[in-house]
N, C-alpha and C positions, 0 to 999 in steps of 0.2 A: 290608707290605714298605716299607722305607725306600729311596728312590732314591739312586743314587750321586751324590755332590755333590763335584765336583772343585774347587770354589771356596771350600771351608770353612776355608781357612787365611788368607784375606785379611780383615783387620779391617773394611775399608770395606764389602765385600760382606756380611759377617756383620751389620753394623749395618743395612744396607738390608733384608736378608732378615728379620731379627728385628723390625724396625719394621713391616714388612708383616704378618708373622704375628701380632703383638700386636694390631694394629688389626683384622685380618680375623677373628680369634677374638672380639674384643670386640663386633663388630657382627653376629656370627652368620653369617658367610659360609659358603657350602656347602663342606664339607670336601674334596670332590674338586677344587673350584676352587682352594682354598688349595694343595693338593698340586701342581696344574699351574702356578700362578703363582710358587711359591717358587723355581723354577729356570727357566732359559731353555729355549725350544723347540729352538733349534739353536745349536751352538757350532762355529765353524770355527777350527782352528789350522793354520797353513800356514808353510812356509819360503819366503821370497821371495828368489830370486836376482836380482841386477841388476849391470850392468857399470859399474865406476868409470871415470873418465876416463883412468886409466893402463892400462886394459885388463884389470885384475884383476876377477874376479867375486866379489862379496861376497854373503853370505846372511844375512838377518835373519828374525826371527820376526814373524808377523802374526796378528791375531785379528779375527774378526767374530762378535759375539754377537747373535742375534736372539731377543729375549725373548718377545714375544707379538704376534700380528697379528689378534686377534679383532675389532678395530675398523677395521682397514685395513692398508695396507702398512707394513712396518717403516720406522722413521725414526730416524736418529741420526748423530752426528758421527763423523768419522775423525780420529784424532790420531796424530801422529808424535812419539814421545818415547822416549828410551832407557830410561825407567823403567816403561813400559807393562807391565802384567801381566794375566793372565787374570781374576783376581778383580776388579780395578779396572774392566775393561771390562764384566764381567757386572753389577757394581753400577750402572754408568752406564746400561746397557741397560735394567735394571729401572726405574731412576728415570725414564727417558724414557717407558716405558709409563705410569707414573702421571701424568707431566706431560701427555702428550697426552690422557689420559682426563679429568683434572681440568678442563681448559679446553675439552673437548668437540670435539677434533679427530678426524677419521676416519683415524687413524694408529696404528700400534703402536710398540713400543720396540726400538731396536737401538743398537749402538755398535761401533766398530772401532778398532784401533790397530796400529801397527807399531813394533817396538822399534828405533828408529833416532834419531840426533840430526840433525835436518834442517839445523842451522846449519853443519855441517861438510861438507855436500854441495853440489856445484855445481848450477846450474839444470838442466844436462843430466842429472846423476846423479839428481836429484829427479824429473825427468820419467820417466826409465827405470824407477825404482822404482815410481812411481805406476801406470804402465801395466802392470806385472806383477801388481799386487794389485788385483783387481777382482771384487767380489761385489755387483753392482748391477743394478737393473732398475726402470723407472718405475712398475711395478705390484706390485713385490715388496719391494725394499729401496732406500731413497733416502738416501744419505749427505749430509753437509754439513760445512763446515769445523769444526775443533776445534783443540785445542792442537797447535801445530806445523804446521798446514795452513792454507790460505787459498783465495781465489777462484781463483788460478791452478791449484792442485792439483785443485780441483773441475773446472776446464775440461779438464784432462787426463783425468780420469775420464770426463767426458761425451764427449770426443772418441774415447776408446778404445772405449767402448760403441757410439757412433754408427758408427765404422768397421766394426765387426763386423756391425751391422745394415744398413749400406749407405745410411743417411740420418741426418740430424740428429735426435737424441732429447734435447732440452733438459731434459725432465722427469726424467731419470735421477738427477740430483743437484740440490741447492739451494746457495745461497751462491756462485753463479757470477758472472762479470763481466756487466755489463748487456748488452754487445754480443752475447752468445750465450744470452740468455734469463734473466739475473739480474733481480732486482727492486729497485726503489727502496725505501729504508728498511730493507734487510736488515741492514746493518752496525750501525746504532744500535738495532735492535729489542730485543735483550736488555736493554740498559741503560735504554732508554725504558720497557720494561715494568716494570722495577724501580721507576723513578720514579713510574709510574702507581700501583703498589701502595702506595708510601710516601704518595702524595697521598691515596689512599682510607683508609689507616690513620690518617693525621693527622685527616682529617674525622671518622672514627669516634671518635677519642679527644678531639675538641674542640680540636685543636692547629692553629695557623695556620702556613702555609708562608711565613715571612719570615726576616729576618736573625737572629732569635732561634732559629730551627730549625737547630741545629748538626749537621752531617753529617760522619761519618768513613767513609772508603772504603779498605778494604784491597785493593789491586790496581788498577793503572792500565792493564789490558789493554783489550780491546774493550768488555767489559761495564762495568767500573768507570769508564772514561773517558766512555762515553755517559751513564751515570747521573749523573756529575759535571756534565756539560754541561747535561742536562735539568733537574736539581735547581737548578742555579744560575739557569737561566732562570725557574724557578718561584719564585725569591726566597729560596731557602735559602742558608745560609752553610756552605760546605764548608771545614772547619778542618784537615783532615788527609787525606793520600792517601799511597799507598806503591806500590813495586814490589818485586821479589824481593830487592833489596839493603837495603831499608828505606824510610823515608818522610820526609815533611816535615810539620811542624805549625806552624800560625799561628792563635792564638786569635781574631784579627781577621778571618780568612777568607782563602782562596786564590782566585786568578782562573784559570779554566779555560784561557783562551788562553795565559796566561803559563806555566802548568805544562806544558801540552801542547807548546808550542814548545820549552821547555827539554828535555823528554824526547825529542823528535824529534832535537834537535841533539846531545845528550849520551848518549842511549840509557840513561840512568839518572837518578834523582832526586837522587843524591848531589851535594852542592854547590849545590843550588838556593838562591839568595840571599834569598828572601822568606819564610823560615821556619826553624825549628830541625829538625835531623835527629832522627828517632825510629825505634826498631826496630819491626818488624812486631808483635812481642809486646806492646810498650807501647802501640802504636797502638790495639789492640783494647780496651784498658781506659781510654781517654780519656773524660772526662766529655762527653757529647753527648746529643742527642735521637734521632739516627738513626745506627745502625751498620750498614754494608754490607760484609760479607765477600765480596769478589768475586774471590778468587784461587784457592785450592786447597781440597780437602776437609780436614775434621777439624782445623781451626785453633782451634776453640773446643771445649775439653774440660773434664774434671772439675777440672783444676788451675787453670784461669783463668776458668771460667764465673761464679764468684761475684764476680769483680772487674769484671764488665761494669757500665758506668754509663750505659747508653742506655735510652731509653723504647721505641724501635722497633728491632727487629732484622730486617733485610731480607736474606734469604739469596740473594745473587746468584750465588754459586758453587754447585756441586753438592756436597751433603753437607758443608757447612762446620762443622756441629755434630755431635759424636759422640752416640751413643745415650745414654750416661750423662749428658752435659751437657744433652741435651734434657729429660730427666726433671727435672733440677735447675731448668731454666728454667721449668718448669710451676708451680713454687712461688714465682715472682717476679712482679712487675707488668710485666715486659717483654713487649711485644706482638710476637709472632713471626710473620713472613710466611715460611712454609716455602719451600724451594727449588723444589719442584714447581709452586708458584704464582708465586713472585717472579721466577724467571728463565725463565718460559715464553714471553716475548716473542719469543725467537729462533726457536723451533720454530713459533710461530704465523705469523710472517712467512715462514718457510721453506715452510709450508703454502700461504700465499698465492702464493709463487713457483711452487710445483708446480702449483697450480690454473691460474695464468696460462699456464704452459708447455703444459699439456694443452689449454687452450682457444685458445692463440695469440692471446690478447687481454689487454693489459696495462693496469694502473691507474696513476693518478698518485700521487705521494707523499702528498698530502693524503688521498686515499681510503684508502691503506694505513694511515696513522697513525690515521685515524678508526676503521677496522675493528679495528685492534689495540687501541685504547682500548675499543671496545665489548666485545670478548671478554675483555680483562683485567679490566675493571671488573665485568662480569657474573659472571665466575668468582670474583672476590674476594667479591662479595656472596653468592654461593651458599655459599662456604666459611664466611664469617662467620655467615650465617644458620643453617647446620647446626651450627656450634660453639655458638651461642646456644641453639638448640632442644634439642640433645642433651647440653649441658654438656660439650662436647669442648674441648680446647685446639686451637689453629689447625692444628698439625701433624697431629693425629689427624683433625680434620675434613676436611682436604684429602685425606688418605689414604683416609678412609672414603668420600668422594664418588667418588674414582677407582675404588676397589675395587667399589663398588656398580654403577657403570656397566659395568665389565668383567664382573662376575658375571652381570648381566642379559644382556649380549651373548653370553657363553659358554654360559649355560644355554639361551638361545633358539636358538643355532646347534646345540647338541648335540655329541655325540662321533662322529666318523666313523672307521671304518664302523659 
């Protein structure tokens, strides 16, 4: 019997699902486990009414997908975006399951989204909306910031849950402000983790992180900016960066402080005086040693993958490479650091925040960064060792490692009742 699949029209979800099934069959995963993991465990679709400042009640669609909790509570971001859809959220929830497993976290995969443009809402409207959409619990489902949300939104989630419980429950969400149980190092963790992976990949390939290591970053959001800053400190030359409108290219290198200050003042990279304007599509095909797609999914596809001129591709975004393009990359000498490994820094430090909240005992930033380094580098070594041992490409090796951990846990736990 084939289970009903309400997500099968979304190309991103289909890519994630097919990638899983291909690797699972290749490594001989139990057929019942494959059937259980190819679709989420729970899917919530809700209409969320909230009051606008003018008194009008507006209703938007909301989703929360809980993919698998065999290893621990569901964990995944909440995004507010007018283009959110069920398939996208399901794909990201599945990806979070693999991500937590590959780096050894006792967490499962989830994702949520509300179909709304947060930029047109006032602070009061955003707060009222957030307090109406609430599927959380410190031992069941732990959200974090994502596209269109931030630490303040997480604070409202935490306060709403705490009000119902009658006492503060900081562990209900991560990515909160420090004052109410957030953790040091959380903001830069995803980009820092990407930089750690680039460092390990360079070591493996016999490359040196110096000014000859040219880096191109698509996306100057939280992940891309943090990766820029860390790689610059490591000695690399970041020659191009971009935002949604396009980017800036300077073959002699860009300075993080200068670019970041301009972006904060102008809200766009357009007009940046220390480089040439470049489109996001052209940025991806620049000659460089390291390419970091850190924006949105499916930006590298079968039409542009053959034009890439990098040696290392670090997937800082979720699903930046389509399934067809990934197969083409396997026949090149480009060293791919897959998304479920490359951008796991965020969920790792979210895990640290959750643990600190449960214990009411907090670590300093040096301890957090060291623990992040330990987990990222250990996971990188596990993936590369598996790839070498079983002649897998890096993407297959990362997926195989995650699937085997989940398979063992699920078979050990059994099926209830």
